[in-house]
C-alpha angles and dihedrals in degrees: 000000000000117000125196133178122220128194122198139153093246138022091244092056091046091052090049090054091050093049094046094051105030101025132224093309093068117118123213107232099180143342135195142168121261134187090261098040129285138340120212126187112204132181137203133183108233092196091056090049091049091050092051090048094055113106114248116249115249112243114259118259114268116266118250084240090064109152120207089200091059092050091053091051093047094049090053092057114103115252114263127228098047096136091041092052091049091048090051091049090051091050092049090050090051091050090048091050091049091050091047090053091049092049093046093050093050093043091049092052091048094049093046091051095044100040110019095161093052093047091050089052093049090048091054093049093047090052088058087059098256116153117259097246095048092047091050093048093049091049092049091054095045126096119261096249108090099215092047091043093055093052092045093049093051090049090049091051091052091049094049097050107096114223128196097225091185115100099240093200098048093040089064126193128115114322124183123193112213132178147107124311117281101020094115105260096147094047090048090051088054092050093049092047091050092052091050094050090049089061102029142027118284088229089067095067141052136192125223127189126196093176104118095151109058113080110240096007094118092043091052092051092045090053091056091044094051090053090053096040092239123140121241122211128192123218116191096179142020090258092055090046092053091050092048094050090050091054091047095050092116093059117103093217132020117184118198120203107202131199117268107255127187114242085235093061109116090206091064096097091055095062116072106353124152090236092069110103114247095011098082092106094065115108109208120210120189114225112210131179113234088215091067119110119253098247092049092047091051089053092049093052093047092050100044092045084080090077094056110255124218092189144304142264119215117217135185091031087152090061097051119109090200136006102201091097089058091053089048094054094045092050100040094046095033088228113168116231120214110173141015121212126190119164140015100267114120119245101346097072095065121081138163110262120261109194095208091053091047093052092044091052090050089054093050092049090047091055090050094046110108096161097067117085105196091193091062092046092050094047090051092049094048092046093053091046092054093042091052090051094058 
């Protein structure tokens, strides 16, 4: 085993020196900060390198007794070494994770020493639930003074959240609520319908459901509709939907309750897309649960964007432990938010979004959050950033 010590101003430069001299097979044995930068001790096995450098032997010429039948049998045999290859892959992944943790810890210590105000700001943002990249960008753009930076960052967040200022209910038209199963689409439809009937005549609106899969979904919507005196129509296909919408053209508002579809469903793009003839007038609003994790919510938005989204409605806000992930999704995808819903009361627990109130609630939940360790989140983010730069 050959050990060598490298000194460099930054971890990235030190890793470049290791890679240039020892190659990709080098293993980081230790790392520490120095007055001039960082010190990295790396190791390489010369025998392993020599073995890899040996030219491969050419296969011997085929015997004159070569048998085609034997070759067919041999080619049909399953490849050997499957479990060994998987074991090797697992070990490599473990080494990569260990190296990533070492790099992240060192990078975190360096950053905290060099830019304590910036790190404190990122910590505070991450504790709100903001994604790592958004928190880093906001901190990079903030002034150096911490108190001023915090105020500026909150103002920037408010400015960057897109809001659908139009009252979806009073604007009328054809509105479809789309989204995964269990996010509260049917309940939200009931709340929106109740609000409309409170201000207008029940005869001016209609409800349509395309949910033919969930047991009791149509019955639940019909129960709400009967209480309001609003008719409910069922569409089992796009053709039926088109015919229904044509017959309901005189209604001021038509609300469509769609089936809950997983964001992984490959049939998603065939359901309410703008390219479908006769369905261009539908405005699709994505319903998302505020209790959903950030990575899942990102996946949901990317998938349902295929249908052409006019905005979103956030449900189960009362169940969320933090709201920073919501702010992250709205900002990064520039997805307009229209309503917030938190609770089962109809129609009280549905209100037009007020960005300041949303940000203030995110701050309060962040202060109450004892489960989030911002140090761990930042180390992980820094480690991945350095690893990706290799």
